[in-house]
N, C-alpha and C positions, 0 to 999 in steps of 0.2 A: 940681412933682414928680409930681402926679397924671397930667399930660399925658405925661411920660417913660414912666411905667408902662403907660400905655394904648398908646403907640407900640411898646412891646416886645411887649405882648400880641398886637397886630395882626400885627406880623412873625411871631411863633410861629404864629399861626393860619394865616398865609400859607404858611409852610414846611410845615405839617402838611397843608394842602389839597394842595400840590404833590406831597408824599410819596405821598398817597393816589393822586393822578393818575398818577404814574409807577411805582407799586408793581408793577402787572402787567408793564410794560416790564422793570423791574429784574429781577423773577423770571425773565422769560424769557431775559434775558442771563445770570443766573446759572445757569439750567438748561442753556443752550447751552454755557456754559464747562465745566459739569460733564460734559456729554456729550462735548464735544471731548476733555477729559481722559480719559474712559472709552475713547473711540475710540482714542486714542494708546496706552493701556494694552492694549487687546486686540490691536492691531495688534503691538505689541511682544512680546506673550506668543507670538503665532503665529510670529513671525520667530525668536524664541529657540528654540521648539520644533523647527524645521527646522534651525537652526545646531546645536543639541545632538544632534540625530538623526545629521547628518552626521559630528559629532565622536564618535559612539558613546558618549556619557555618558548611560548609562541611568539612573543615579541621579538626575542633574540633571533629566532629562526627566520622571521619575516625581514629582519635587518640584513639578512644574507642575500636576499632577492634584490634584483635591479628594480627600482621604482618605475621603470618603463615596461617591464614585462606585461604582456597581455594575459599571462596565465597566473599572475601573483594573487589577485583577489579571489579567483575559484579555489586555488590551492589553500589560501588562508582559511576560507569557509570549511572546506573539506577537513583540513587539519584540526579545526576546532571542534568540529563534530566527532572525529575520530577519538580525539583525546578525551572527549567527554564520555565516551563508551568504553574505552579500553587503556590499559596501562601497557607501555612498550619498553623493551630492553633489546638492545641489538649487540651482535658479535662485531669484531673488528671488520670494517669494510674491506672486500676483496676486489681490487682494481683489475677488471678483465681487459680494458682498453682505455688508453689516454692519448687524445689527439689534440695538439695544440697548433693553431695556425694564426699568428698574429695576435689580435686581441679577441679570438674566439677559441673555445675549447669544448671538446665533446668527451665525456667519460661514461663508460659502461661499468656499473658497480653491483656487486652482489653482497647481501648480508642475510644472516639468519636473525629473524625477529621472534622473540617470545612475547606473545600477545595474551594479556589477562583481561577477560571481560569483568565487568562490574558485577560483583556478587557470585562469581565463579571461584571455586577453590583452588584451581590450577591453571597455569598458562598453557597455551598451545603454541606449536611451532610453525612459522611460515618462513618460506625462503623468498626473498624479494630480489629481483634483478631490475636495476633502474638505470635509465640514462640521464644524466646531468648535461645540460647545454649551458656553458657559461660565457660571460662577456667580460671584457676588462674595461672597468671605468676608472680612469686615472691610474692609480697604482693598485686598485683592489679589484679582485675577481668577484662577480656577482652571478647568482643563479637567474638564468633566463627562462629555462624550461626544466621540468622534472616529470618523467613519465615512465611506464613500464617498458624496458628495453625490448620486450617481445612484441611491441606494437607493430613494427615493421614486418616481423616474421608472420604474425597473425594475418595481416593484410595479404602477404604472399600465399599463406596457406589456404586463404579463402578463395583465391583465384586458381589455385591448382586444379588442373583438368582431370587428373586421374591419381591413383594411388602411387604410382611409380613417380610422378613428379613431387607428390606430397613427401615421399620418403627421401627423395633427393634434397629438398629444402630442409628436412629435419637433420639429416646427415651432415649438411653444410653449416649447421648452427647448433651443435651438440651441446655447447655450453648453455644454450637457452632452453633446452629440452628439460624443464623442471616444473615444479608446482606453480610457479608464477606464470609460466606459459599457459597452463590450463586455466587458471583463474582469469587471465586476459581474454582467452577464447570464450570463456563463460560469460565475462562481462560484455563482449561484443555480441554474443548470441542474444543476451538480454535486450541489447539496445535495438537489434533487428526485429525482435518480438514486439517491442514497444512501438516501433515504427510500422507494424503490422506487415513485416516481411518474414513470415514463418518459415519458408523454405530455406532462406539464407541462415536464419536462426538454428534450424535443424541440422543443417550441414556443420555449423561450427560447433554445436553441442556434440554431434558425433565424432569429430575430430578431437575434441577435448577428452572425450571417452577413451579413445585410442591412446592418447598420450598418457592419461592418468593410469592406463593398464601398464604401459612402458615403464613408467617410474614407480609403479606400485603403491599409488596413493588412492586407498579405498574411499576417503572422504571426498576427494576432487571427482573421483568416478562417479559417486552418488549425486554430487551436485550437477554434473554433466548429464547424467541419466534423467533426473528429475527435469531438467530444462528441456530435454527431448519431448517430455509429456506435455510441457506447456506449448511446444511448437505444434504438437498434433492438435491441441484444443484450439489454437489459434487458426488452424487449417480447418476447423469445423468437425474434426474427428474426435468427438468428446469421449465416446466409449473407449477408443484406443489410448487417449490421453489418460484416462482413469486407470487403465490397465497397466500402462507404463509407471505411473506414479505409485501405485500400490505394490508392484513388483520391486521398484527401487526401494520403498520404505522397508518392506520385508527383509530384502537382501542386506540393507544397512544395519537393521536390527540384529540380524544373525551375526554380521561381521563384528558388531560392537561387543557380543557375547564372546565370540570366538577369539578376538584379539585383545581381550582385556588384560591378559597376563603377558602377552608376548611383544605388544608395542611399547616403546618408552613412553613414560607419563605424558610428555609434551606432545607426542603424536597422537596418543590416545584421547587426550583432550580436544584435539583438533576433530577427531572423529565424532566426539560428544556434540561439540558446537554445531556441526554440520547436521547431526540428526535433530537437535533442538530446532534448528532453523527450518529444515524440511518439514517436520511435523507441524510447525507453525504455519508455514505456507500451505500446506495439505488442509489444515482445518480451516484457514481462510478461503481455499479453493472450494471445498465442499459446501460452505456456507453461502459464499456470494456468487459462485458460478454454477454450481450442480444444484443448489438448494436443498441439499440433504443435511438436515440439522443433526440427525443421529450420528452420521458418519464424521461431521465436523466435530461433534462432541467427544467422539471416539478418539480422534486425533489428539485433541488438546488434553484428554485424560492420559494418553499415552506419554505426552510431553511432560506432564505432571508427575508421572511415575517415575521417569528417568530423572528429572529435575531433583526430586526428593531422594532418590536413590544415590545420586552422585553429589548432593549437598550444594546444588546450583540455586541460590536464593532468588536471584533475579529472574531466571527461568521459571522458577516455582511461582513467583508473583505474577508474571505475565500469563502462565497457564491457568492459574486460578481466575484471573480477571476474564480470560476468554471463556472459561468453563462457565462461569457466572452469567456472562452475556447470553450464552447459547441456552442455558436453563431458563432464563428470563423470556427469551424469543420462543421457547417451547411451552410457555405457560406455567413453568415451575417457578412460580414467583418467590416464595418462601426460601427454597433451596438456592435459587439464584442469588438472592440478597445476601444470604449467609456465606456463600462462596465469595462474593465480590469484597465483603467485609473483611475476610481473611487475606484477600489480595492486598487491600489497603493497608492492613497491619504491617505485612511484609515490605511494602513499598516505604511505609513511614520509618521502618527500621533502617533500610537502605539509605534513605535521605539523611537520616541523622548521622550514619557512618561517612557519607560522602555529600556533605552540605552544599559543596561548590559545583557539583556535577549537574549541568543544566540538562542534558538529555534525559538523565535519571529523573529529575524533578518534572520534566515534561511528561513522562511516561505515568508518574504519580498523579499529574493533574488529569491525564485522560481517564485513569481509573476512577478518580474522584468524580468526574463528570459523568462517567457511565453509571456509577452507583447513585448519584444524584437523580439522574434521568429515570433510573428504576423505581426510586422512592416517588417521583412524581407519577409514574405509571401506575403505582398502587394508591394514588390520591393521598399521599402523606407528604404535602409540600413543605411543612415546616422543616422535616428532616432533610429534605433535598435542599431547601434554602441554606440551612447551616453548612452543608458540604459546598454548594457553590460559592458562599462567601468566603470559605477557606481557599477554594480554588482561585477566586478572583484575587485575594491577597497575594497568593504564591506567584501567580501569573504577573502580576505588576512588579513584584520584586525582581523576578526574572527577566523582565522586559519581553515576555512572551505575548505577542499581540493576538495570535490565534487562540491561545489559552484564554486571554482576557475577554475576547468577544464571545467565546463559547460560555464562560462563566456568567457574563452579562445577560446573555440570552437565557440561561438556566435560571437565573434570578428572577428575570422578566416573566418566564414561564410559570415559575413557582408562584408568583403573584397573581397571574391569570387564574390558577387553580384555587387560590384563596379569595378570588373575587375582588382583588384590589386593582381595578383597571388603571387607575392613574399612575400608580407605581410601576405596573407592569409595562405601560406604554413608555415610561421614562427610560427603563433599562433596555427595553428591546430597541428603542431609537438610538441609544448609545452604542449598542452592539452593531446595529446596521450601519451607523456612521463609520465606526471603527473598520468595519468589514469592507466598506467601500474604499476607505483610504489605503488599506492594504491590498485590495483586490482580490479578496477570498470569496470566490462566487458561491462556494457551499453555504457559508454563514450569511451571505447577502440573500440568498434563495430561502434559507430557513427563517430568517428573521422577517422577510417579506410575508411568508406564508403565515407566520403566527400573527403578525399585525393584520392580516386579512381577517383572520378568525376573531381577533380581539374586537376590531371595529364592527364586525357583523353582528357579533353578540350585543353590542352597545347601540346597535341600530343605525350606525353611521355608514351606510352602505356605499355612499360616493367615495369616502375614503378607502373602504374595503376594496371597491372596484379599481381604484387608482394603484393600490398596492398589488393587486392581482395582475393587472396589465403589466406593471413593472416587472413582476415575477416571470411572466410569460416572455418579455423581452430578454431577460437574463438567460432563461432556459434555451431559447433559440440562439442566443449569442454563443453559448458554450456547447451548443448542440447536443444537449441532454434531453432525450426523447422522454425519459421517464419524468423529469421535471416539467416538461412541457405539457405532458398528459395531466399531471397534478394541477398546474396553473389553468388548464382549460376546464377541469372540474370545478375549481373554485369560481372561475367566470361564469360557468353555466348555472350554478346554484345562485349566485349573486344576481344575475339577470333575471331569473325566475323570481327571486324575492322582490326585485324592483318592478315586476310586471312587464319587463321588456322581453316579450316572448320571441320577437324576431331575432334579436341577438342571441337569446339563450338557445334558439334552435340551431343557429349557425355554429356556436360553440360546442354544443352537443354532437353535431354532425362532424365537425372537424375532430373532436375528441375521439368519437367512435372509429373514424377512419385510422387514426393514428394508432389506437389500440389494436384494430385489426392488423396493421401493418407490423406491430410488435408481438403479434400473437398473444395478446393479453385481453382479459375481460375486466371492464371497469364498472364496479358495483355503484360507484358514486354517480357516474354519467346516466346509468339507467334509473337511479333514484331521482336525479334532476329531471329526466324525461318524464318520469311518473308525476313529479310534482307539477311540472308545467302544464301536462294534460289535465290533471285533477283540478288545477286553478281554472282551467277553460271548460271544465265539466265535460271532458271527453273521458267519460268513465272507462270504457272498454280500452282505449289506447293506455290510459294510466294503469289499469290492471295488467295489461301485457308488460309494460315497462317494470312495474313493482315485482311482477313474478320473476322477470329476468334478473333483477337486482337481487332477490332472494336466492335464486339459483346460484348465482356467483358467489354470494355470501356463505352459502352453506358448503361450498367447496373447500373453504379454507378457514383457518382460525385467524381472525383479523387482529393485527397488531400494527400500530402507526409507527414508523420510523422516519426521522428527519434525514435530510441528504448526506449528513456526515456519518450516518451509520449508528446513531445512538438512539436507544429506545425512548419514546416519548411516553406514551400511555396506550392503554387498551382503548378500543373505539367503544365509547359509551352509548352511541345512538344506533346500535345495530339493529334493534327491533323496531325502529321507526318505520322501515319498509313494510314489515308485517302489519303495524297499525294502519299504515296508509291504504295498504291493500284491502284490509278488512273494511275500512270506511268506504272504498269505492264499491266494494261488493254489496254492501248494505244499501247504497245508493241505487243499485239496479236490483234490488230486492233479493239478493242471493244470501239469505240470513245463515243458512246452514253451512255454506262455504266459508262465510266471514267467521263463523264460530271456530271451524276448523283451523283457519289462519291464526286466530287469537291463541288457540291452544299450541300451535307450533311456535308462537312468539314466546310463550311461557317456557316451553321445552328449550328454546334457544338460550333464554336468560338463565335457566337452571344449568344448562351445560357450561355456560361461561363461568358461572359462579363455582361449579364443581372443578372445572380446570384450573381457575385461579387459586382455588383452595388445594391444589395438588393431588386431585382425586383422578385416578386413571380411568377414563371412561371406556377404555378397551378391556377392562378386567374380566368381563364376562365373555369374551372372545376366546376361542381357542388359539393356541400358539401358531398353529397353521394359518388360521384365519387372520391372525395379526400380520404374520410374514406376508400373506397374499396382498392384504391392504396396503401394506408398506411398500411392496415391491411395485405396485400399481402406481402408488403416488410418486415413487422415485422415477418410474419409466416416464411419467408425464413431465416431470421436472427436467430430466435429462434431454428428452426430445425437444422440449421449449428451448433449452440452452443451445443445443445443436442447430436448431433452426435460426436463432439470433446470431450465432457465431456465423453461419453461412450468409445471412442477409447483410451482415457487416462487411463482407468481402466486396471488393470493387465491382466485379461482374459475376454475381452468384449464379449457379446453375438453376434455372427455373424449374426445370423437371425435378431436380432434387428438392427444391423448396416445396413444390407441390406434394412430392412423396412424403416428406416429413410432416406437412400439414395433415395429411391423410392419416398417417400413423398416429398423430396427436390426438385427432378426433376419434380414432378407434379406441385409443387408450382411455380417453375420457369417458366413452361409452362404457367400457368395461369397468371402470372404477365406479361409476353411477350405478350400474346394475349390481355390482357387489355391495354397495352401500345399501 
């Protein structure tokens, strides 16, 4: 009996010793099994992510994210916007790196994405390299972060001291030297420019160009090259910026023609998409920055040409909308309206095909509002009212607050033109309330300005003053000098009307100083100064002010635009300065001079009628004279922009500022003598 017990005990001890011997090996096997299981899980999560992305299942994609991730909300907003504008399909993910440590995982993944824009006939190819940072919550892996894998490399490239160090970094990360790296560099260059850091932006754009050349991607090369031009503009080098942008666009158009038959369809579509984008940016640049409407129109017309050639309906609609806007701002009212009506037809067709596409519907709303503004500009408020009411209905269905406040304002302004003050005030105040709730300063300022004019015409000067003062506070809050100038102009006029000449003089002086700092000439401030002196029977001072107002007026064709860039109406009180000047001259017994001024007023009225009726006032000029006048006008505009760019820098070179001011004065004298 004892011998049996002893044998059992010996066997137990033997197994115990063996267990101790193999315990480390067993633990390793179990750990490996666990890691293999985790690797399968994280791979599966990434595969599901891209499958759901292609299926546009936003809710299911967001369920893959950790609810605690600080990036989750921003990703969801970006995803919603992207899926509204594009359709995606993806290749099987290529896993370049998988690192799992406990309840954290880091994956580097590459996929080929076919991206199809709404209204475009063919998709284009993009290669995406992304980093997934995952966390394990219970038994499930969740997404914590998702970002371009090239981000760390871009940061290192930006800090490289020379080309040797740059090359070393690129050789160490060869798998990341692809299209996605160029696009990440492009994005970071843009961010630097938006922060007014043009030298850093220029450096990143140049690195992007180098890499785009290495990977033979002409579309990425063009994007980086164009961004170089933006950097030069931000540095105050406007002429160089224009030269770079023009060379870039000319080269890209040649590449499109040259590679049409050699590139695969999905790569050629990417080249097309970039050309459309750059032409649109160029059109906006010439309009908003350079002030060259002809050049802006040319870019949008080129955009239209390629859109129609390649059957891109969405780009065609956008191009027509932009062309219509430019023609309206150039006084070609009938042609502008007709072009915008064609854009609306295309947008309506696209919206019918994609009824749930919110970004497309938003673009349609913008086009509707622009066209409605144009009809108000032609004093056809009923047509404008119909369009704004359609816009309001669509905005509310989409939950688009900005579109809604724009439509409410448009309806209110249409009632202003119809003389229905009560209805106008109701809609304007609704728009203002909504704009304040959302914090949209553009529409806050616009509504305040319109309410100023509404109450002024009704004789309610105290209410008008209150709105004008609020507009001034808003302008200063957002540091918009052009808005501030407009508010000071309104306050000057209202103070004169109230007979508060001391306050009027203070507002006028403040406005003139601001205008001088901005290198602008304010016709309205000189008009207010003339009105103030005339009311005080200071005839000669009034004459001097009115003459200055007329001088500014005759240098330009006046069109009023509200802060969000939509045309409101032609100025209908342009001849007031002429009439007021004639009255002052008569008071001093200068009858002959007064008659001459009255004749100039008639000529001005006729000129405006002819321009609105699409009659070319320069028809009797020779081609050489037209070119000379146009070049002088463009030179003044470009010098003004260069001056403002320089003045916006933290420590502008005052000698350079003075030199530009002298060149502007010289150019103006040349233009005046030519005229």
